[in-house]
VOSE-301026 format. One record per residue (C-alpha): residue in one letter; x, y, z negated. Coordinates in pm, whole numbers, plus 50000, padded with zeros to 5 digits. Example, Ala and Ser with C-alpha at 12.3 -4.5 7.8 and 13.67 -1.06 7.14 Angstrom:
2
a,51230,49550,49220;
s,51367,49894,49286;
***
This chain:
499
m,49296,36763,81305;
l,49506,36500,81312;
p,49550,36232,81023;
d,49909,36284,80848;
l,49962,36046,80603;
v,50358,36014,80616;
p,50299,36294,80254;
a,50148,36035,80088;
a,50318,35724,80233;
p,50533,35621,79974;
g,50284,35655,79704;
l,50076,35442,79948;
r,50340,35198,79993;
a,50413,35171,79606;
a,50030,35070,79568;
f,49999,34845,79877;
l,50317,34650,79672;
t,50200,34668,79309;
h,49872,34556,79386;
g,49982,34248,79670;
y,49815,34426,80000;
t,50058,34238,80189;
v,49965,33944,80452;
d,50094,33717,80228;
g,49889,33880,79920;
v,49538,33932,80164;
r,49543,33542,80248;
g,49607,33444,79924;
l,49306,33674,79767;
l,49059,33553,80020;
g,49156,33213,80063;
g,49221,33022,80411;
a,48851,33001,80526;
a,48719,33350,80401;
h,49035,33442,80620;
d,48944,33293,80893;
a,48611,33388,80878;
l,48722,33770,80876;
t,48961,33683,81191;
r,48628,33597,81372;
g,48478,33909,81287;
e,48231,33765,80975;
p,48330,33990,80629;
e,48074,33836,80435;
a,48280,33546,80306;
a,48556,33784,80224;
y,48343,34041,80036;
r,48249,33725,79797;
a,48627,33608,79760;
s,48732,33958,79697;
r,48437,34034,79410;
d,48730,33955,79104;
g,49024,34050,79269;
g,49066,34340,79090;
e,49229,34626,79260;
l,49333,34413,79526;
g,49013,34348,79602;
v,48911,34702,79624;
v,49169,34804,79838;
v,49090,34529,80072;
r,48738,34578,80081;
l,48832,34975,80129;
l,49060,34925,80404;
l,49006,34569,80576;
l,48629,34530,80542;
g,48509,34907,80610;
g,48339,34892,80266;
t,48261,35193,79986;
e,48397,35199,79663;
a,48337,35396,79357;
a,48575,35703,79341;
p,48707,35566,78972;
a,48819,35258,79142;
v,48992,35402,79446;
r,49178,35652,79187;
a,49279,35312,79004;
a,49382,35154,79309;
l,49538,35412,79537;
g,49556,35735,79333;
d,49381,36062,79384;
p,49138,36024,79640;
q,49076,36368,79750;
a,49459,36407,79888;
l,49351,36091,80099;
v,49107,36275,80220;
a,49304,36533,80349;
g,49590,36307,80494;
g,49303,36165,80672;
l,49280,35787,80548;
l,48944,35775,80357;
r,48641,35989,80368;
p,48352,36096,80087;
d,48016,35837,80149;
g,47789,35938,79887;
d,47950,35891,79501;
g,48205,35669,79658;
f,48466,35655,79896;
a,48513,35454,80254;
a,48809,35449,80497;
a,48862,35706,80800;
l,49133,35491,80955;
d,49232,35118,80952;
v,49536,35044,80770;
r,49612,34643,80728;
p,49920,34467,80646;
y,50171,34301,80904;
a,50405,34093,80940;
d,50650,33907,81193;
d,50883,33552,81175;
a,51212,33742,81115;
g,51124,33907,80776;
s,51261,33774,80435;
g,50972,33833,80243;
d,51061,34087,80009;
a,50940,34397,79957;
d,51169,34620,80164;
d,51039,34406,80478;
a,50665,34492,80446;
w,50497,34676,80709;
w,50154,34816,80729;
v,49969,34959,81064;
v,49767,35255,81116;
s,49531,35293,81365;
d,49146,35418,81432;
l,48888,35214,81298;
d,48784,34894,81524;
t,48408,34966,81532;
p,48149,35059,81877;
a,48145,35380,81795;
a,48502,35453,81700;
r,48591,35338,82037;
q,48431,35565,82254;
d,48705,35807,82163;
r,48900,35922,82465;
d,49223,35937,82219;
h,49118,35608,82058;
v,49390,35458,81922;
t,49351,35082,81904;
g,49549,34869,81616;
v,49716,34514,81689;
g,49577,34351,81950;
g,49609,34044,82216;
a,49831,34309,82456;
s,50056,34440,82129;
l,50120,34076,82026;
t,50127,33896,82359;
l,50422,34181,82423;
a,50590,34137,82047;
a,50595,33798,82093;
a,50757,33787,82435;
a,51038,34069,82345;
i,51400,33953,82356;
r,51556,34011,82021;
r,51953,34035,82072;
p,52105,34300,81895;
v,52138,34602,82036;
a,52202,35018,82011;
a,51912,35184,82091;
t,51521,35051,82208;
l,51307,35270,82364;
d,50906,35157,82284;
m,50733,35378,82558;
g,50345,35467,82485;
t,50411,35336,82107;
g,50049,35329,82034;
c,50027,35265,81648;
g,50433,35189,81661;
v,50343,34780,81665;
q,50672,34730,81875;
a,50873,34970,81699;
l,50842,34793,81362;
h,50971,34459,81597;
a,51196,34674,81753;
s,51338,34791,81418;
r,51467,34424,81326;
h,51746,34435,81581;
s,51782,34772,81717;
a,52065,34989,81533;
h,51844,35328,81694;
v,51407,35293,81785;
v,51276,35567,81999;
g,50903,35606,82027;
t,50706,35795,82297;
d,50358,35883,82410;
l,50151,36110,82559;
a,49896,36133,82265;
p,49947,36327,81954;
r,49694,36075,81785;
a,49867,35800,81886;
l,50213,35956,81766;
a,50011,36056,81403;
m,49970,35657,81392;
a,50292,35622,81432;
a,50454,35787,81214;
a,50192,35662,80984;
t,50252,35335,81056;
l,50656,35395,81015;
a,50614,35558,80733;
l,50403,35274,80515;
s,50664,35079,80648;
g,50986,35206,80567;
v,51083,35203,80884;
r,51275,35477,81066;
a,51190,35616,81430;
d,51224,35891,81650;
l,50896,35973,81783;
l,50897,36235,82113;
e,50562,36303,82269;
g,50538,36330,82632;
p,50420,36126,82957;
w,50593,35806,83051;
l,50957,35812,83059;
e,50974,36241,83054;
p,51064,36255,82680;
v,51413,36072,82705;
a,51491,36180,83061;
g,51914,36195,83064;
r,51968,35915,82760;
r,51999,35564,82807;
f,51838,35277,82609;
s,51979,34876,82584;
h,51622,34769,82543;
v,51295,34889,82667;
v,50936,34792,82582;
s,50632,34936,82709;
n,50249,34819,82694;
p,50175,35075,82898;
p,49810,35190,83041;
f,49795,34934,83287;
v,49427,34865,83393;
p,49343,34920,83742;
g,49049,35101,83836;
p,48957,35435,83982;
a,49187,35723,83934;
r,49060,35888,83604;
v,49100,35837,83238;
d,48794,35726,83022;
y,49053,35592,82720;
v,49381,35716,82715;
y,49536,35392,82572;
r,49430,35178,82891;
d,49386,35411,83205;
s,49663,35555,83381;
g,49500,35836,83557;
a,49645,35725,83853;
d,49470,35493,84134;
g,49472,35104,84089;
d,49826,34992,83963;
d,50005,35284,84144;
a,50146,35385,83781;
l,50279,35059,83717;
a,50476,35090,84060;
a,50583,35444,84000;
l,50732,35319,83656;
l,50912,35016,83760;
a,51070,35245,84045;
d,51171,35489,83758;
l,51273,35266,83482;
p,51623,35218,83586;
s,51702,35593,83502;
v,51691,35500,83121;
l,51907,35205,83147;
e,52229,35142,83040;
p,52424,34865,83241;
g,52256,34534,83122;
g,52006,34736,82994;
v,51650,34525,82996;
a,51293,34621,83044;
q,51034,34416,82958;
l,50642,34501,83000;
l,50293,34453,83014;
g,50135,34518,83340;
s,49851,34421,83567;
w,49884,34418,83975;
l,49578,34402,84226;
h,49499,34078,84486;
v,49408,34259,84782;
r,49257,34085,85078;
g,49521,34003,85335;
e,49842,34064,85089;
d,50074,33808,84953;
w,50079,33951,84611;
p,50440,33834,84550;
d,50508,34034,84802;
r,50347,34365,84719;
v,50533,34342,84377;
r,50837,34275,84477;
g,50784,34571,84672;
w,50804,34751,84378;
l,51093,34682,84217;
p,51407,34954,84238;
p,51702,34813,84385;
g,52028,34705,84094;
c,51780,34498,83877;
d,51752,34119,83795;
a,51357,34153,83751;
w,51108,33775,83634;
i,50752,33891,83715;
l,50528,33601,83535;
q,50166,33624,83662;
r,49973,33494,83328;
e,49633,33489,83492;
a,49426,33633,83716;
v,49037,33738,83733;
d,48788,33862,84009;
p,48681,34216,84007;
a,48377,34113,83785;
m,48553,33955,83504;
h,48823,34250,83477;
v,48529,34505,83455;
g,48340,34363,83242;
t,48626,34253,82997;
w,48733,34613,82964;
q,48397,34759,82913;
r,48345,34479,82633;
d,48671,34611,82490;
a,48552,34954,82471;
g,48289,34853,82269;
l,48005,34960,82542;
d,47682,34765,82562;
l,47681,34588,82887;
t,47328,34647,82976;
s,47309,35004,82910;
p,47209,35229,83240;
a,47547,35429,83108;
a,47798,35104,83125;
r,47652,34927,83428;
a,47664,35284,83639;
q,48022,35246,83553;
a,48071,34916,83650;
g,47884,34967,83966;
e,48137,35263,84039;
w,48405,35039,83922;
l,48288,34741,84172;
d,48268,34990,84425;
w,48599,35073,84425;
a,48697,34757,84404;
d,48552,34683,84759;
r,48688,34999,84906;
r,49031,34889,84826;
d,48921,34501,84924;
v,49076,34371,84567;
e,49008,33998,84565;
g,49197,33987,84207;
i,49361,34135,83934;
g,49661,33986,83785;
f,49776,34009,83428;
g,50147,33928,83321;
h,50484,33993,83198;
l,50751,34203,83364;
l,51136,34172,83315;
l,51400,34428,83459;
r,51788,34383,83394;
r,52018,34681,83521;
t,52275,34482,83646;
d,52603,34559,83912;
a,52581,34186,84091;
e,52357,34051,84394;
p,52039,34108,84141;
t,51780,33773,84089;
v,51428,33841,84154;
v,51171,33561,84032;
v,50787,33621,84130;
e,50613,33337,83961;
d,50263,33213,83779;
l,50311,33078,83423;
v,50172,32737,83436;
g,49961,32640,83148;
e,50005,32765,82794;
a,50342,32964,82734;
g,50381,32690,82467;
g,50488,32907,82173;
p,50650,33273,82188;
l,50766,33355,82491;
g,51103,33593,82383;
p,51343,33302,82384;
e,51227,33217,82685;
a,51285,33525,82850;
d,51642,33534,82681;
g,51709,33197,82784;
w,51616,33269,83175;
l,51883,33608,83145;
d,52167,33423,83062;
r,52096,33085,83267;
v,52028,33377,83630;
d,52372,33500,83483;
w,52520,33118,83483;
l,52375,33066,83801;
r,52510,33402,83934;
a,52862,33216,83846;
h,52796,32977,83996;
a,52662,33060,84320;
r,52888,32865,84567;
d,52797,32514,84636;
e,53158,32429,84562;
a,53086,32587,84189;
l,52817,32391,84132;
l,52894,32054,84237;
g,53187,32088,83966;
a,52941,32209,83671;
t,52850,31947,83417;
l,52490,31900,83322;
r,52261,31778,83094;
l,51842,31749,83084;
n,51675,31960,82813;
p,51593,31699,82551;
a,51210,31853,82589;
s,51200,31703,82927;
t,50917,31437,83016;
l,50926,31200,83304;
e,50591,31177,83447;
r,50453,30909,83683;
y,50146,30896,83829;
a,49886,30663,84096;
v,49571,30716,84260;
p,49310,30456,84321;
g,49404,30255,84617;
a,49248,29943,84822;
q,49457,29702,84527;
g,49409,29928,84247;
w,49638,30184,84098;
e,49882,30275,84396;
e,50214,30483,84260;
a,50178,30834,84397;
g,50466,31023,84246;
a,50682,31157,83967;
a,50719,31508,83863;
v,50962,31642,83500;
a,50786,31873,83298;
r,50888,32053,82998;
r,50710,32002,82637;
d,50874,32346,82470;
g,50852,32679,82630;
p,50624,32714,82929;
a,50509,32372,83099;
w,50741,32442,83384;
r,50682,32112,83607;
h,50877,31982,83911;
e,50777,31727,84148;
v,51084,31471,84189;
d,51150,31125,84391;
e,51330,30844,84240;
p,51690,30957,84365;
a,51624,31303,84196;
a,51463,31122,83909;
a,51779,30912,83867;
l,51995,31231,83932;
l,51842,31356,83603;
a,51866,31056,83402;
g,52212,31096,83458;
c,52302,31461,83336;
r,52411,31337,83040;
g,52662,31637,83020;
e,52971,31381,83045;
l,53061,31366,83452;
p,53008,31669,83692;
l,52736,31672,83912;
d,52984,31590,84224;
e,53018,31239,84078;
l,52676,31177,84000;
l,52598,31281,84416;
h,52838,31018,84466;
l,52713,30735,84272;
l,52348,30838,84381;
s,52475,30819,84737;
f,52650,30456,84710;
a,52356,30321,84479;
h,52051,30442,84696;
d,52233,30386,85038;
r,52212,30771,85118;
p,52446,30978,85284;
y,52618,31217,85080;
d,52631,31511,85222;
a,52216,31492,85292;
l,52213,31422,84903;
v,52425,31744,84861;
d,52188,31971,85099;
a,51849,31830,84932;
t,51989,31851,84563;
l,52126,32161,84495;
p,51842,32437,84579;
a,51634,32183,84341;
v,51911,32196,84069;
r,51919,32562,84070;
e,51529,32588,84057;
l,51572,32288,83740;
v,51796,32530,83549;
r,51628,32855,83615;
h,51342,32673,83470;
g,51543,32525,83154;
l,51510,32187,83243;
l,51821,32162,83305;
l,52123,32307,83084;
p,52468,32366,83143;
a,52682,32141,82910;
g,52778,32324,82579;
s,52503,32542,82622;
g,52209,32536,82344;
g,51837,32360,82392;
***
């Protein structure tokens, strides 16, 4: 039987707000140390901090800590317990009640802090036993937060959250989209998403069906998706992570279909995972999936060996990795990887934009940490690609005026030599956003220093030619490809632009 918390949502929302069961309210009750311990999976400090928390303490222990509370205390805090049992939120436990679902406060940085901006996310309990369910619906995890932080937040008419799960991305999309549609193959996930949206006061259409089938014939300005992206044998152990297709075939098929639901200029952002196959170049492999008529930015955040890949996802499922069943599953998974010549598995972000122009396609590794949410960087990447497209001819780029990103750093490095340290080179890097880094020689460093938004690139190169006694045409040939890369990575910015 699927949970149905929508009828109880208005009363629960009012109770949560009255008692302060919000992100700030819970942190205020628990205090920083106990709250931090709870995020590490250590609940005892939170139990202690909630003892004198009144009705908020009851709600925290019941819904956040997995405790059992007496019937009178539950009734005082949340209303009729039997109605909440019927809705699937609670279950009887001795003389009291315990949570049957996970309901926790959630927020983003765009909210005003008012009651109308408060969110709650409903999902299955995060216990090893609960995670063994094939239809388990996960809550706010690392993948959800990663996608939310990478999503572009430009105002749009309509957003599609494909594979909505418990509805996290739909919540975020409601901040910048006039209309939100969430789809999912799993009825249980849609029930959780409906509860999440109802508790959070967010309106969205929820449609059941696989992949893009529920929205065939419709167009969206923005598509976000955290699809089942875990490469492995063609089976479904867990609906939230396994596509049922072999390896990364499902991701390849999804990328091919995405333009069908994008309006002109529409943007799709996904998390995905791809195989590193022996004898193949992984960027070329992923490029081969990309549909025509789309700009694309594929950003690999990490790559792991097959053993780590299998172990990571078995731990995510709450399995005892030493058990015979888990070992047998791991063996089958690794045998499959051997048969496919899989050397590694990459994970990262995929951004597509439908365009009528000559597409820009970039496949690269993210160097170091992202240095903050990736959404602003993705937004800036699209703007910089547009600017570079408008300045595709060398004459147009030479006539442009550029300025060095204020967050740039020139790094000089040396290596040990016969007389001590010997200068070995220099590089320019960004301190904000992704840590893009480009090697530069002395003329290039001088050129960058001259990019102050005052002189066009053509004049700077003439000055550089005179100062370093180098032919102007040779400098142009050597410089323009590098300038385009520096613009794309946000180290050089068009004069008058933000950043």
